[in-house]
C-alpha positions in Angstrom: -0.8 -138.7 -42.9 0.6 -138.6 -39.4 3.2 -135.1 -38.4 5.3 -135.0 -35.3 4.7 -131.5 -33.4 7.5 -128.8 -33.0 7.6 -126.8 -29.9 7.6 -123.7 -32.3 4.3 -124.6 -33.5 3.4 -125.7 -30.2 4.4 -122.2 -28.4 2.8 -120.2 -31.5 -0.2 -121.9 -31.0 -0.8 -121.0 -27.5 1.1 -117.1 -27.6 -1.3 -114.7 -28.8 2.0 -112.5 -29.4 3.9 -115.0 -31.7 4.3 -114.4 -35.7 2.6 -117.3 -36.7 -0.1 -117.4 -33.9 -2.6 -117.2 -36.2 -1.6 -120.0 -38.6 -0.8 -122.5 -35.4 -4.3 -122.2 -34.5 -5.6 -123.1 -37.9 -3.3 -126.1 -37.8 -4.4 -127.0 -34.4 -7.5 -127.1 -35.3 -7.0 -129.0 -38.2 -5.1 -131.7 -35.9 -8.2 -131.8 -33.5 -10.6 -132.8 -36.6 -8.2 -135.5 -37.4 -7.2 -133.4 -40.6 -3.2 -134.4 -40.2 -3.6 -137.7 -38.6 -2.7 -138.3 -34.6 -0.4 -135.7 -33.7 3.0 -137.4 -32.3 5.3 -135.7 -29.6 8.3 -136.9 -27.6 9.2 -136.4 -23.9 11.4 -134.0 -25.0 9.5 -131.7 -27.2 7.2 -132.0 -24.1 10.0 -131.0 -21.9 11.3 -128.1 -23.9 7.7 -126.7 -24.9 6.8 -126.6 -20.8 10.5 -124.9 -20.6 10.1 -122.3 -23.0 6.6 -121.0 -22.4 8.0 -120.3 -19.2 11.2 -119.0 -20.3 9.4 -116.5 -23.0 6.7 -115.5 -20.8 7.8 -115.8 -17.6 4.5 -116.9 -16.0 3.8 -120.3 -14.5 1.1 -120.5 -15.8 1.9 -120.3 -19.4 4.1 -123.6 -18.5 1.3 -126.1 -16.8 -1.1 -124.4 -20.3 0.9 -125.9 -22.2 1.8 -128.9 -20.5 -2.2 -129.4 -20.1 -2.4 -129.2 -23.8 -0.1 -131.9 -24.8 -1.6 -134.3 -21.8 -5.2 -133.5 -22.6 -7.4 -136.5 -23.4 -10.6 -137.3 -25.2 -12.8 -140.1 -25.0 -9.7 -141.8 -22.5 -6.8 -141.3 -25.0 -4.3 -138.6 -25.1 -5.3 -136.3 -28.2 -1.0 -136.3 -28.7 0.7 -139.4 -29.1 3.8 -139.6 -27.0 6.8 -141.2 -27.8 9.5 -141.6 -25.1 12.9 -141.1 -26.7 15.4 -144.6 -26.7 19.3 -144.5 -25.4 19.9 -145.5 -29.0 17.9 -142.5 -30.5 19.6 -140.2 -28.4 22.8 -142.0 -29.8 22.0 -141.2 -32.8 20.5 -137.7 -32.6 23.9 -136.7 -31.1 25.8 -138.2 -33.9 23.8 -136.1 -36.7 24.2 -133.0 -33.8 27.9 -133.7 -34.4 28.1 -134.9 -38.3 25.8 -131.3 -39.3 27.9 -128.3 -38.0 26.0 -126.3 -40.8 22.3 -126.6 -39.5 21.4 -124.5 -36.5 19.2 -127.2 -34.7 18.8 -128.1 -31.1 19.1 -131.9 -29.9 15.9 -131.6 -29.5 15.0 -130.9 -33.2 17.4 -134.1 -33.9 15.7 -135.7 -31.7 12.4 -134.9 -33.4 14.1 -136.2 -37.0 15.3 -139.5 -35.3 11.8 -140.4 -34.2 9.4 -139.0 -37.1 12.1 -141.1 -39.0 11.7 -144.2 -37.7 7.9 -143.8 -37.1 7.8 -143.5 -40.4 5.5 -139.7 -40.0 4.8 -138.2 -43.4 6.0 -134.6 -41.9 7.1 -132.6 -38.8 4.8 -129.5 -38.2 7.1 -126.5 -37.5 7.7 -123.1 -38.2 11.3 -124.2 -37.8 13.3 -123.6 -41.4 16.6 -125.3 -39.9 14.5 -129.0 -40.7 13.8 -128.0 -44.5 16.0 -130.6 -46.7 16.3 -132.9 -43.8 12.7 -133.5 -43.4 9.4 -132.8 -44.7 7.6 -129.7 -43.0 4.3 -128.7 -42.8 3.5 -125.3 -42.0 
């Protein structure tokens, strides 16, 4: 099993005040033990997670902590497998966003779906119900 980590999960794991913090910490521990395969993120998710950490806390240290967590290495390799979004993937995600007026998903969320489909990942680790019906979600 392999999962793509959504910003809602990442932020909850680092924010004690988040309603999903307890579950997020449990899932993060499982990820670090390899229970869900290697966790994946995109450069879009990295940018969004660092930005949201700063915007919601107004603390530079929260943004740096988020970025450091996502860039962390163990035994010479990153804990989170990174994927750089391609122009074709951006085009596909943009088309999906335009087509689905009924879904309140961000461009980053659509990018996550496109990348997860292309990589044939098992689930998106997220507390965002907007993914439901579009891609399997681990929560």
